[in-house]
N, C-alpha and C positions, 0 to 999 in steps of 0.2 A: 100528435103528441098528447098524451094524457097525463095530467098531474093530479095526484090524489093527496088531499089534505084531510086531517081530522076535521069533523064537522065544526067544532068551535073555532079552529084556526081559519077555516074557509069562510065562516061568517064574519070573523074579525077582518080578514083581508078584503072581503067584499065591501064592508063598511068603510074601511080606511081608503081604499082606492076610489070608491064612489065620491069621497070628499074632493078628489082630484079630477072627477069627471071621467074616471076610467073603470072598466070592468077588470076583473082579475086577469082575464085572457089578454086584454090590452096592456096591462101592467107587465105581464110576462113577456109579451112581444117587445115592449119598450126596453126591458132589461136585456133581452137577447140582442136587440139592435145596437144598444149602447156598448155591450160587451164586444160584439163583432167590430164595431167602428173603432174602438180603442184597443182591441186586442187584449183586454183584461177585464176584470170586474169593474162595474161603474161606481164602486164604492169601496172603502177600506173595511174589510170584515172586522167585526168586533166580537171578541169572545166574552160571554157573560161570566161573571165571577164564579158562578156555581161550577163551571167547567175547570176552574183552577188553572187556566192557561194564561200566561202573561207574555206578550210579545214585546221585546225591547228592540229599539232601533240599533243598528250597527253603525250608525253615523254616515252611512254611504247610500242611504235610500233603501236599504234592505232590513230584514228582521232577524233577530236571534230567537230561535224557536227552542223552547224547553225540551230537554231529553225525553220527558214523559208525555209529550204531545203524541196524539195518534199518528201513525205512519202516513195515512192518506193526507192528513193535514200538513205534515212536514213536506211531503211531496208537492202539494199544492203551493206552499210558500216558496219552495225551491224553483219550481217550474211554471207556476201560474196556471 
């Protein structure tokens, strides 16, 4: 598997993960292992304000996705 990041993001990721004693490759492997173990993402995704998406809870452990959200994001929220 090849992952391509812009140079600036790659450098930032290397620096961040090095603080945890990990390479970027090890961090990706950890992400995948946790995802497979739990059958979901190992964190709750957060949308930055610049994207203008706000997820509200439906009170049942799910989310209410705005109508203007990208279709692939709506699909991910519905089906994980």
